[in-house]
C-alpha positions as CSV (number, residue, x, y, z in Angstrom):
1,M,-35.3,58.8,-1.5
2,S,-32.0,60.5,-2.2
3,P,-30.5,63.1,0.1
4,K,-31.0,65.6,-2.7
5,S,-34.7,65.3,-2.3
6,K,-34.5,65.7,1.5
7,I,-33.0,69.2,1.4
8,R,-35.1,72.1,0.3
9,N,-34.3,75.7,-0.4
10,P,-30.5,75.7,-0.3
11,K,-29.1,79.2,-0.3
12,S,-25.4,79.9,-0.5
13,A,-23.9,83.2,0.6
14,G,-20.1,83.2,0.3
15,R,-18.9,80.8,3.0
16,Q,-22.3,80.2,4.5
17,V,-25.0,77.8,3.5
18,E,-28.6,77.9,4.7
19,I,-30.9,74.9,4.5
20,V,-34.4,74.4,5.7
21,S,-35.3,71.0,7.0
22,G,-38.9,69.9,7.2
23,S,-38.4,66.8,9.3
24,V,-36.2,64.7,11.6
25,E,-35.4,62.5,8.5
26,E,-34.2,65.6,6.5
27,T,-32.1,66.8,9.4
28,Q,-30.5,63.4,9.7
29,A,-29.9,63.3,5.9
30,L,-28.1,66.6,6.0
31,G,-26.1,65.2,9.0
32,E,-25.2,62.1,7.0
33,Q,-23.9,64.3,4.2
34,V,-21.8,66.3,6.7
35,G,-20.5,63.1,8.2
36,R,-19.3,61.8,4.8
37,T,-17.1,64.9,4.4
38,L,-15.4,64.8,7.8
39,R,-11.9,63.6,8.5
40,P,-9.7,63.3,11.6
41,G,-9.1,66.6,13.3
42,D,-12.4,68.2,12.2
43,V,-14.5,70.0,14.7
44,V,-18.2,70.8,14.2
45,A,-19.7,73.4,16.5
46,L,-23.5,73.0,16.9
47,R,-25.5,75.9,18.2
48,G,-29.3,76.1,18.8
49,E,-31.9,76.3,21.4
50,L,-33.4,73.3,23.2
51,G,-35.2,70.9,20.8
52,S,-33.7,72.5,17.7
53,G,-32.3,69.2,16.4
54,K,-28.6,69.2,17.5
55,T,-28.6,65.5,18.6
56,T,-30.7,64.5,15.6
57,L,-28.1,66.1,13.4
58,V,-25.3,64.3,15.3
59,Q,-27.0,61.0,14.7
60,G,-27.0,61.7,11.0
61,I,-23.4,62.7,11.1
62,A,-22.6,59.4,12.8
63,R,-24.4,57.5,10.0
64,G,-22.3,59.4,7.5
65,L,-19.2,58.2,9.3
66,G,-20.4,54.6,9.1
67,R,-21.7,54.3,12.6
68,D,-25.1,53.2,13.9
69,P,-27.1,56.4,14.7
70,E,-29.1,54.5,17.3
71,T,-26.0,54.2,19.5
72,I,-25.6,58.0,19.6
73,K,-27.1,59.5,22.7
74,S,-27.0,63.0,24.0
75,P,-24.2,63.4,26.6
76,T,-26.1,66.2,28.5
77,F,-25.5,64.6,31.9
78,V,-22.1,63.0,31.2
79,L,-20.8,66.0,29.1
80,L,-18.8,63.9,26.8
81,R,-19.0,60.5,25.0
82,E,-16.3,58.9,22.9
83,Y,-17.4,56.5,20.2
84,P,-14.6,54.1,19.0
85,G,-13.9,53.4,15.4
86,D,-11.3,53.8,12.7
87,V,-11.6,57.5,13.5
88,P,-12.9,58.0,17.0
89,L,-15.9,60.3,17.4
90,I,-16.0,62.7,20.4
91,H,-19.5,64.0,21.2
92,I,-19.8,66.8,23.7
93,D,-22.8,68.5,25.1
94,G,-22.0,71.8,26.8
95,Y,-25.6,72.6,27.9
96,R,-24.8,72.2,31.6
97,L,-21.5,74.1,31.4
98,E,-21.5,77.8,32.3
99,G,-19.1,79.1,29.7
100,P,-15.4,78.9,29.0
101,P,-14.3,78.9,32.7
102,A,-16.3,75.7,33.2
103,V,-15.1,74.2,29.9
104,S,-11.4,74.9,30.6
105,W,-11.2,71.9,33.0
106,L,-11.9,69.5,30.1
107,D,-8.9,67.8,28.4
108,V,-8.6,70.1,25.3
109,D,-5.9,67.7,23.8
110,L,-8.5,64.9,24.0
111,I,-11.3,67.0,22.7
112,F,-9.5,68.6,19.7
113,S,-7.2,65.7,18.8
114,P,-6.0,65.6,15.2
115,H,-6.8,61.8,15.2
116,K,-10.5,62.2,16.2
117,I,-13.6,64.0,14.9
118,T,-15.3,66.3,17.5
119,L,-18.9,67.3,17.6
120,I,-19.9,69.9,20.2
121,E,-23.5,70.7,21.1
122,W,-24.1,74.1,22.8
123,A,-20.8,75.2,21.3
124,Q,-21.5,78.8,22.4
125,R,-20.3,77.6,25.9
126,F,-16.8,77.1,24.3
127,T,-16.3,80.7,23.1
128,G,-12.6,81.4,22.8
129,L,-11.6,77.7,23.2
130,L,-12.5,76.4,19.8
131,P,-9.7,75.7,17.3
132,D,-9.5,77.6,14.0
133,G,-11.3,76.2,11.0
134,V,-14.4,74.9,12.9
135,L,-17.6,74.2,10.9
136,T,-20.4,76.0,12.8
137,I,-24.0,74.8,12.3
138,Q,-26.7,77.0,13.8
139,L,-30.1,75.3,14.2
140,T,-33.2,77.5,14.5
141,H,-36.9,76.6,14.9
142,V,-39.0,77.8,11.9
143,S,-42.1,75.9,13.0
144,T,-43.0,72.7,14.8
145,N,-41.2,70.4,12.3
146,R,-39.1,72.8,10.3
147,R,-35.6,73.9,11.2
148,R,-33.3,76.4,9.5
149,L,-29.7,75.1,9.5
150,T,-27.0,77.7,8.8
151,L,-23.6,76.2,8.1
152,Q,-20.7,78.6,8.4
153,A,-17.0,78.0,7.6
154,T,-14.3,79.7,9.7
155,G,-11.1,78.5,8.0
156,P,-9.7,76.7,4.9
157,R,-10.7,73.2,6.1
158,S,-14.3,74.1,6.9
159,H,-14.5,76.1,3.6
160,A,-13.5,72.8,1.8
161,I,-16.3,71.0,3.7
162,L,-18.9,73.6,2.7
163,E,-17.8,73.3,-1.0
164,V,-18.4,69.6,-0.9
165,L,-21.7,70.0,0.9
166,E,-22.9,72.5,-1.8
167,M,-22.4,69.9,-4.5
168,P,-25.1,67.5,-3.1
169,M,-27.6,70.3,-3.3
170,K,-27.2,69.9,-7.0
171,S,-26.3,66.2,-7.0
172,P,-26.0,63.9,-3.9
173,I,-22.6,62.9,-2.4
174,T,-21.9,59.3,-3.1
175,K,-19.9,56.9,-1.0
176,S,-17.3,56.9,-3.7
177,Q,-16.4,60.5,-3.0
178,S,-13.6,60.4,-0.5
179,P,-13.5,63.0,2.3
180,N,-9.7,62.6,2.4
181,N,-9.5,64.4,-1.0
182,L,-10.6,67.6,0.9
183,Q,-7.9,70.1,1.8
């Protein structure tokens, strides 16, 4: 089944895209599409309550980056995991942090490296510390299996990512589309 068939009810409103996912597989398929658009230096801020699908989305993003999603585990108790690869992947879970003062002790140069891709769960704990141009994804419970994902761009790079993501809603992203063509 193509990613196009996995995403229902896309709505675009300027620099924001809203998608309703009906399953774990659909959330991972969206994540895979996001992963295919990312390049070094990109930061994705994930927001949502417990059980809303943040780690599931990260697993899909990892697949889109050519990694085994089974190796991606929530870093809730270790705060940060780095996955090696051509472009290293930083996965942060800020759930146990109590806002920017607690976050400030983390190595910001490591987290927001122009040579790595950074995914942050519980990004609301990083208020005021996130770089410009972050792609924010808000995950909200709609029902037991359904989630609303609202993707919002905050700068030129994240706007370019959203533009590419809007295309698969009409026709799926293929591996031949290079994320390095994004500006």
